[in-house]
Steps between C-alpha positions, in 0.01 A plus 500: 500500500654413170751224461652658183761764519827577322761245601789751437383754747706488828280780658197334675394821688214545239388136573493560871290809428256284293488247784417777753224635271344174456522347845229634729639684814868461396691812552864440403741227406886444516711235332835452682806273481527278802785711623257786545573714180193658344463385140154629392231697686154678474314732729795576739770778522868370432568517874193301600542246231867453605378452860227255398736300278729446807200399713339263262833308435559495877152347555573225243836433663359473844208285375741252348627432849174325584583230247795411725277434798360152545137488395264538191689793338688389185565635151551855384323784685166537336374834642553725796219728609547772750188681625522851622228731629491684170626256241614157418848409370504195277834337405588213265824359390461549129788330317850403595655803658178724479225597740161678429336715768157659477345756736114485510217672678365347821182411319689289238407133472832315579403202274428722202822696554711178549344349183562812296868497617537136407379573150726803464802306615425218244455743224823692554721234657743493201579860572541475873810276549782697661852365448692424819753766602767233503469477124622861465777460745629180327524690175693787640216741410447774756169472675 
């Protein structure tokens, strides 16, 4: 996957398409804000991508609760993996206010998918930050 792409482009759907094409056994991807709003997608219908956006942000939110328990968990959520009979769902907190979710075939190598997701997040992190909704409210701008 190339690290070079136009910095002025706010549409990252094409980059998700490239990620899916270059990552073995990956089917689809969604970038969502941490409040569940779909920002970018590839390989899913609008309805499905909206649903997955809500699911992946919920998984990150629930996973953050583990940090509040006494024990070895600390720092940000690195990755959440949910294994279903017919697929995997991989989730990473990408950048402040943003989550990346990837659906992959059941034959996918979790280490390979996780590594590819980490590289993707690092390469596009400047484009993933989602401003807090409170910022809009404080300016009087309708949200």
